[in-house]
C-alpha positions in Angstrom: -67.1 2.4 62.1 -67.3 0.4 58.9 -64.5 0.5 56.3 -67.0 1.8 53.7 -67.6 4.9 55.9 -64.1 6.1 54.8 -64.1 8.5 51.9 -63.0 7.4 48.4 -59.5 8.9 48.7 -58.8 6.9 51.8 -60.2 3.7 50.4 -58.1 4.1 47.2 -55.0 4.6 49.3 -55.8 1.4 51.3 -56.3 -0.6 48.1 -52.9 0.6 46.8 -51.1 -1.5 49.4 -52.7 -4.7 48.1 -51.6 -6.8 45.2 -53.9 -7.3 42.2 -55.6 -10.5 43.4 -56.2 -9.2 46.9 -57.8 -6.0 45.5 -60.1 -8.2 43.4 -61.1 -10.4 46.4 -61.6 -7.4 48.6 -63.8 -5.7 46.0 -66.1 -8.7 45.9 -67.4 -8.1 49.4 -69.7 -5.2 48.5 -70.7 -2.7 45.8 -68.9 0.3 47.3 -65.6 -1.5 47.4 -66.2 -2.7 43.8 -66.4 0.9 42.8 -63.1 1.6 44.5 -61.5 -1.3 42.7 -62.6 0.3 39.4 -61.2 3.7 40.3 -58.7 4.7 37.6 -56.4 6.3 40.2 -55.6 2.8 41.4 -54.3 1.5 38.1 -51.5 3.8 37.0 -48.9 1.0 37.2 -49.2 -2.6 36.4 -46.6 -5.4 36.8 -47.0 -9.0 35.4 -44.7 -11.9 35.9 -46.2 -14.5 33.6 -48.5 -14.7 30.6 -51.1 -16.4 32.6 -51.5 -13.3 34.7 -52.5 -11.3 31.6 -55.6 -13.4 31.3 -57.0 -12.8 34.7 -59.7 -10.3 35.6 -58.0 -8.9 38.7 -56.8 -5.6 37.2 -58.2 -2.6 35.2 -56.8 -1.3 31.9 -57.7 2.3 31.2 -56.4 5.7 30.2 -54.9 6.2 33.7 -52.2 3.5 33.0 -48.8 5.1 32.8 -46.3 2.3 33.6 -46.6 -1.3 32.3 -44.1 -4.1 32.9 -44.4 -7.7 31.6 -41.3 -9.6 32.8 -41.5 -13.3 32.3 -38.6 -15.3 33.9 -39.2 -19.0 33.7 -37.8 -22.2 32.1 -40.5 -21.8 29.5 -38.9 -18.6 28.3 -36.0 -20.7 27.0 -38.4 -22.9 25.0 -40.1 -19.9 23.4 -36.7 -18.4 22.5 -35.6 -21.4 20.5 -35.9 -21.0 16.7 -39.2 -22.6 15.5 -37.5 -25.1 13.2 -35.4 -26.4 16.2 -38.4 -27.0 18.5 -39.6 -30.5 19.3 -43.3 -31.3 19.0 -43.5 -31.1 22.8 -41.9 -27.6 22.8 -44.2 -26.4 20.1 -47.2 -27.6 22.1 -46.0 -25.6 25.1 -45.6 -22.5 23.0 -48.9 -22.8 21.2 -50.8 -22.5 24.5 -49.6 -18.9 25.1 -48.2 -17.8 21.7 -50.6 -15.0 21.2 -51.2 -14.1 24.9 -48.9 -11.1 25.1 -49.9 -9.8 21.6 -53.6 -10.0 22.5 -52.9 -8.2 25.7 -51.0 -5.4 23.9 -54.0 -5.0 21.6 -56.1 -4.2 24.6 -53.4 -1.7 25.8 -53.4 0.0 22.4 -57.2 0.4 22.6 -57.5 1.5 26.2 -54.2 3.1 27.4 -53.3 6.0 25.1 -51.4 7.8 27.9 -48.9 5.0 28.5 -45.4 6.5 29.4 -43.3 3.4 30.0 -43.4 -0.1 28.7 -41.1 -3.0 29.7 -41.3 -6.4 27.9 -38.8 -9.1 29.1 -38.7 -12.7 28.0 -41.7 -12.2 25.7 -40.5 -14.5 22.9 -43.7 -14.3 20.8 -44.0 -10.5 20.6 -43.6 -9.3 17.0 -42.5 -6.2 15.2 -46.1 -5.4 14.3 -47.1 -5.5 18.0 -44.5 -2.8 18.9 -45.2 -0.7 15.8 -48.9 -0.6 16.4 -48.4 0.2 20.1 -46.1 3.1 19.2 -48.8 4.5 16.9 -51.5 4.2 19.6 -49.5 5.4 22.5 -47.8 8.6 21.2 -46.7 9.8 24.7 -44.5 6.7 25.3 -41.2 7.9 26.7 -39.4 4.8 27.8 -39.4 1.4 26.0 -37.4 -1.5 27.4 -37.3 -4.7 25.3 -35.2 -7.6 26.7 -34.9 -11.1 25.2 -37.7 -10.6 22.8 -36.3 -12.8 20.0 -38.8 -12.2 17.3 -38.1 -8.5 17.2 -36.0 -7.3 14.3 -34.7 -4.1 12.8 -38.3 -3.4 11.7 -39.0 -2.5 15.3 -36.0 -0.1 15.2 -37.4 1.5 12.1 -40.8 1.9 13.9 -39.0 3.7 16.8 -37.6 6.2 14.3 -40.9 6.7 12.5 -43.5 6.6 15.3 -41.7 7.1 18.6 -41.9 10.9 18.7 -41.9 11.1 22.5 -39.4 8.4 23.1 -36.4 9.4 25.3 -34.9 6.1 26.2 -34.9 2.7 24.4 -33.4 -0.5 25.6 -33.1 -3.6 23.3 -31.1 -6.1 25.2 -30.5 -9.7 24.0 -32.7 -9.3 21.0 -30.8 -11.5 18.6 -32.5 -10.5 15.4 -31.6 -6.8 15.9 -28.5 -5.9 13.8 -25.8 -3.3 14.0 -27.3 -1.6 10.9 -30.6 -1.2 12.7 -29.0 0.3 15.8 -27.0 2.6 13.6 -30.1 3.8 11.9 -31.7 4.8 15.2 -28.5 6.6 16.4 -28.3 8.5 13.1 -31.9 9.5 12.8 -32.6 10.0 16.5 -29.3 11.1 18.0 -30.9 12.5 21.1 -32.5 9.2 22.0 -30.8 7.2 24.8 -30.3 3.8 23.1 -28.7 0.8 24.9 -28.4 -2.7 23.3 -26.6 -5.2 25.4 -25.5 -8.1 23.1 -28.0 -7.1 20.5 -26.4 -6.6 17.1 -23.7 -9.1 17.9 -25.7 -12.3 18.2 -26.5 -14.8 15.5 -29.9 -13.9 13.9 -32.6 -16.3 12.9 -33.5 -14.7 9.6 -32.8 -16.5 6.3 -29.8 -15.1 4.3 -32.1 -13.6 1.6 -34.3 -11.9 4.1 -31.3 -10.6 6.0 -29.8 -9.2 2.8 -33.0 -7.4 1.7 -33.5 -5.9 5.2 -29.9 -4.7 5.1 -30.4 -3.0 1.8 -33.4 -1.2 3.1 -31.6 0.0 6.2 -28.7 1.2 4.0 -31.1 3.3 1.9 -32.6 4.8 5.0 -29.2 5.7 6.3 -28.2 7.4 3.0 -31.2 9.7 3.2 -30.5 10.6 6.9 
């Protein structure tokens, strides 16, 4: 009995025990297994451990995706999380090679994965407020959002949670140094039922210039007054 004699359900189950690269290699052996590789049922959950993995072709993005995690734990994370004006030329060169990688990937997620329920981004130092805002608009079913050590995110992301995160039930913004107490308070006032955790965020030294910080603070105060 050949493996392709098994029905589709059995083959998908077998594929589910393999990592992304093994699935890809297995699928290249014949057309029938390639069709199994492309089956949406196989791609409801995706985990990535470095930006380079996001550029590979060993996974499928589609409407079946429900759980997505990009957790980057590396010495390079420390480089990306340094303020731009403090980076050496060498450090800037390292960052430039992957600066838009996660943002470009999230663009594909917005276009292909409208049913996403959970997103975790950890150590993604180049992710911006706009990336999160647009994703919230494109994935209205998102229930859980975990953001850890994403240093470019500011209170603008928190405003986006209030405006566009209609289905959000739990939000985590840990070690995001440009998130302030005013921003966290806005979320708690406007969305009291939302489970919000923010370890160290709101108590760290932000990167924003004094004028920008003052203007953002005024905007948040106005939003709080109308709550």
